[in-house]
MIDOSE-1310 file (N, C-alpha, C; in nm, 2 decimals, decimal comma, always signed):
residues 100
xxxx	+16,41/+12,04/+15,51/+16,36/+12,04/+15,37/+16,23/+11,96/+15,37; +16,13/+12,00/+15,30/+16,01/+11,94/+15,29/+16,02/+11,81/+15,20; +15,96/+11,70/+15,25/+15,97/+11,57/+15,17/+15,89/+11,59/+15,04; +15,80/+11,68/+15,03/+15,71/+11,69/+14,91/+15,79/+11,74/+14,79
xxxx	+15,90/+11,81/+14,81/+15,99/+11,85/+14,70/+16,06/+11,74/+14,63; +16,07/+11,62/+14,70/+16,14/+11,51/+14,64/+16,05/+11,41/+14,57; +15,92/+11,45/+14,55/+15,83/+11,36/+14,48/+15,86/+11,35/+14,34; +15,86/+11,22/+14,29/+15,88/+11,20/+14,14/+15,74/+11,17/+14,08
xxxx	+15,70/+11,25/+13,98/+15,58/+11,23/+13,92/+15,46/+11,27/+14,01; +15,48/+11,33/+14,12/+15,37/+11,38/+14,20/+15,33/+11,27/+14,30; +15,38/+11,15/+14,29/+15,33/+11,04/+14,39/+15,44/+10,96/+14,45; +15,56/+10,95/+14,39/+15,66/+10,86/+14,44/+15,77/+10,94/+14,53
xxxx	+15,80/+10,88/+14,64/+15,90/+10,94/+14,73/+15,99/+10,83/+14,77; +16,12/+10,85/+14,73/+16,22/+10,75/+14,76/+16,34/+10,77/+14,68; +16,44/+10,68/+14,71/+16,57/+10,69/+14,64/+16,56/+10,65/+14,49; +16,67/+10,67/+14,42/+16,67/+10,63/+14,28/+16,64/+10,49/+14,25
xxxx	+16,70/+10,40/+14,34/+16,67/+10,26/+14,32/+16,53/+10,22/+14,34; +16,46/+10,28/+14,44/+16,32/+10,26/+14,46/+16,24/+10,31/+14,35; +16,27/+10,43/+14,30/+16,19/+10,49/+14,19/+16,21/+10,40/+14,06; +16,33/+10,35/+14,04/+16,35/+10,26/+13,92/+16,27/+10,14/+13,93
xxxx	+16,26/+10,08/+14,05/+16,18/+9,96/+14,07/+16,03/+9,99/+14,04; +15,99/+10,10/+14,09/+15,85/+10,14/+14,07/+15,82/+10,17/+13,93; +15,91/+10,23/+13,86/+15,89/+10,26/+13,71/+15,87/+10,13/+13,64; +15,94/+10,02/+13,67/+15,92/+9,89/+13,60/+15,78/+9,84/+13,63
xxxx	+15,73/+9,86/+13,75/+15,60/+9,81/+13,78/+15,49/+9,90/+13,71; +15,51/+10,02/+13,71/+15,42/+10,12/+13,65/+15,41/+10,09/+13,50; +15,52/+10,07/+13,43/+15,52/+10,04/+13,29/+15,43/+9,93/+13,25; +15,42/+9,83/+13,33/+15,33/+9,72/+13,29/+15,18/+9,75/+13,30
xxxx	+15,15/+9,86/+13,38/+15,01/+9,89/+13,40/+14,96/+10,01/+13,32; +15,04/+10,06/+13,23/+15,00/+10,18/+13,16/+14,88/+10,15/+13,07; +14,86/+10,03/+13,01/+14,74/+10,01/+12,93/+14,61/+10,00/+13,01; +14,62/+9,99/+13,14/+14,49/+9,97/+13,22/+14,43/+10,10/+13,25
xxxx	+14,31/+10,13/+13,20/+14,24/+10,25/+13,22/+14,19/+10,26/+13,36; +14,18/+10,15/+13,43/+14,12/+10,15/+13,57/+14,21/+10,22/+13,67; +14,34/+10,23/+13,63/+14,44/+10,29/+13,72/+14,45/+10,44/+13,67; +14,43/+10,54/+13,77/+14,43/+10,68/+13,73/+14,56/+10,72/+13,65
xxxx	+14,54/+10,81/+13,56/+14,65/+10,86/+13,47/+14,77/+10,90/+13,55; +14,74/+10,97/+13,66/+14,86/+11,02/+13,74/+14,94/+10,91/+13,79; +14,88/+10,79/+13,82/+14,96/+10,68/+13,87/+15,02/+10,60/+13,75; +14,95/+10,59/+13,64/+15,00/+10,51/+13,53/+15,12/+10,58/+13,47
xxxx	+15,13/+10,71/+13,47/+15,23/+10,79/+13,41/+15,31/+10,87/+13,51; +15,33/+10,82/+13,63/+15,40/+10,89/+13,73/+15,54/+10,91/+13,70; +15,60/+10,83/+13,61/+15,74/+10,84/+13,58/+15,77/+10,92/+13,45; +15,66/+10,98/+13,39/+15,68/+11,05/+13,27/+15,76/+11,18/+13,28
xxxx	+15,83/+11,21/+13,17/+15,90/+11,34/+13,18/+15,80/+11,46/+13,17; +15,85/+11,57/+13,21/+15,76/+11,69/+13,20/+15,75/+11,73/+13,05; +15,65/+11,81/+13,02/+15,64/+11,86/+12,88/+15,76/+11,95/+12,85; +15,81/+12,02/+12,94/+15,93/+12,11/+12,92/+16,05/+12,02/+12,88
xxxx	+16,06/+11,90/+12,95/+16,17/+11,81/+12,92/+16,15/+11,75/+12,78; +16,03/+11,71/+12,75/+16,00/+11,65/+12,62/+16,02/+11,74/+12,50; +15,98/+11,86/+12,52/+16,00/+11,96/+12,41/+16,13/+12,02/+12,40; +16,20/+12,03/+12,52/+16,33/+12,08/+12,53/+16,34/+12,22/+12,46
xxxx	+16,43/+12,23/+12,37/+16,45/+12,36/+12,30/+16,40/+12,36/+12,16; +16,30/+12,27/+12,13/+16,25/+12,26/+11,99/+16,18/+12,39/+11,96; +16,23/+12,47/+11,86/+16,16/+12,59/+11,82/+16,02/+12,56/+11,76; +15,92/+12,65/+11,78/+15,79/+12,63/+11,73/+15,79/+12,63/+11,57
xxxx	+15,88/+12,70/+11,51/+15,88/+12,70/+11,37/+15,93/+12,57/+11,30; +16,00/+12,49/+11,38/+16,04/+12,35/+11,33/+15,92/+12,26/+11,35; +15,83/+12,27/+11,27/+15,70/+12,19/+11,29/+15,72/+12,04/+11,29; +15,81/+11,99/+11,21/+15,82/+11,84/+11,21/+15,87/+11,79/+11,34
xxxx	+15,97/+11,86/+11,40/+16,02/+11,82/+11,53/+15,92/+11,84/+11,64; +15,85/+11,96/+11,63/+15,75/+11,99/+11,73/+15,64/+11,88/+11,72; +15,59/+11,85/+11,60/+15,48/+11,75/+11,59/+15,52/+11,61/+11,64; +15,65/+11,58/+11,61/+15,70/+11,45/+11,67/+15,69/+11,45/+11,82
xxxx	+15,73/+11,56/+11,88/+15,72/+11,57/+12,03/+15,58/+11,57/+12,08; +15,49/+11,63/+12,00/+15,35/+11,63/+12,04/+15,30/+11,48/+12,04; +15,33/+11,41/+11,93/+15,28/+11,27/+11,92/+15,34/+11,19/+12,04; +15,47/+11,20/+12,07/+15,53/+11,13/+12,18/+15,46/+11,16/+12,31
xxxx	+15,44/+11,29/+12,33/+15,38/+11,33/+12,46/+15,24/+11,27/+12,48; +15,17/+11,26/+12,37/+15,03/+11,20/+12,38/+15,03/+11,05/+12,38; +15,10/+10,99/+12,29/+15,09/+10,85/+12,27/+15,18/+10,77/+12,37; +15,29/+10,82/+12,40/+15,38/+10,74/+12,49/+15,38/+10,79/+12,63
xxxx	+15,35/+10,91/+12,66/+15,35/+10,96/+12,79/+15,22/+11,01/+12,85; +15,11/+10,99/+12,78/+14,98/+11,00/+12,84/+14,93/+11,14/+12,86; +15,00/+11,24/+12,81/+14,95/+11,38/+12,83/+14,82/+11,40/+12,75; +14,73/+11,48/+12,80/+14,61/+11,51/+12,72/+14,64/+11,61/+12,61
xxxx	+14,55/+11,61/+12,52/+14,56/+11,71/+12,41/+14,55/+11,85/+12,46; +14,47/+11,87/+12,57/+14,46/+12,00/+12,63/+14,59/+12,04/+12,70; +14,65/+11,95/+12,77/+14,77/+11,98/+12,84/+14,88/+12,02/+12,74; +14,89/+11,95/+12,63/+14,99/+11,97/+12,53/+14,96/+12,11/+12,46
xxxx	+14,83/+12,13/+12,43/+14,79/+12,26/+12,37/+14,82/+12,38/+12,46; +14,79/+12,36/+12,58/+14,81/+12,47/+12,68/+14,96/+12,50/+12,69; +15,04/+12,40/+12,69/+15,19/+12,42/+12,70/+15,24/+12,49/+12,58; +15,19/+12,45/+12,46/+15,25/+12,51/+12,33/+15,17/+12,63/+12,28
xxxx	+15,06/+12,66/+12,35/+14,99/+12,78/+12,30/+14,91/+12,74/+12,18; +14,86/+12,61/+12,17/+14,78/+12,57/+12,05/+14,65/+12,52/+12,11; +14,55/+12,53/+12,02/+14,42/+12,48/+12,06/+14,42/+12,33/+12,06; +14,35/+12,26/+12,14/+14,35/+12,12/+12,15/+14,31/+12,05/+12,02
xxxx	+14,23/+12,12/+11,94/+14,19/+12,06/+11,82/+14,31/+12,05/+11,72; +14,39/+12,15/+11,73/+14,51/+12,15/+11,65/+14,60/+12,04/+11,69; +14,61/+12,02/+11,82/+14,69/+11,91/+11,87/+14,63/+11,77/+11,82; +14,50/+11,77/+11,82/+14,44/+11,65/+11,77/+14,47/+11,61/+11,63
xxxx	+14,48/+11,72/+11,54/+14,51/+11,70/+11,40/+14,66/+11,65/+11,39; +14,75/+11,71/+11,47/+14,89/+11,67/+11,47/+14,90/+11,52/+11,50; +14,83/+11,48/+11,61/+14,84/+11,34/+11,65/+14,78/+11,25/+11,55; +14,66/+11,29/+11,49/+14,60/+11,21/+11,39/+14,70/+11,18/+11,27
xxxx	+14,76/+11,29/+11,23/+14,86/+11,27/+11,12/+14,98/+11,18/+11,16; +15,02/+11,19/+11,28/+15,13/+11,11/+11,33/+15,09/+10,96/+11,33; +14,97/+10,93/+11,37/+14,92/+10,80/+11,38/+14,91/+10,73/+11,24; +14,90/+10,81/+11,13/+14,88/+10,75/+11,00/+15,01/+10,70/+10,95
């Protein structure tokens, strides 16, 4: 089996205990823009996991997930928009409303 299939967040390779220790270290560095986004948010859940089975017609739940994906997990507006089939400007409006 290829070791690349075991990567967590695209950069961490190791057992659960090692990954948990790394997550604690990563969490402290998320505010620092000097560290690449892929490394700051290596432990973030996938968009599929974040949105789960939230139907698009349940806008309040969807919008809450959009805000979490952007504000807490560092996804870009474009990434979220591409995943949901929305324009990034629509995602921007959703996030702006959530921040108020």
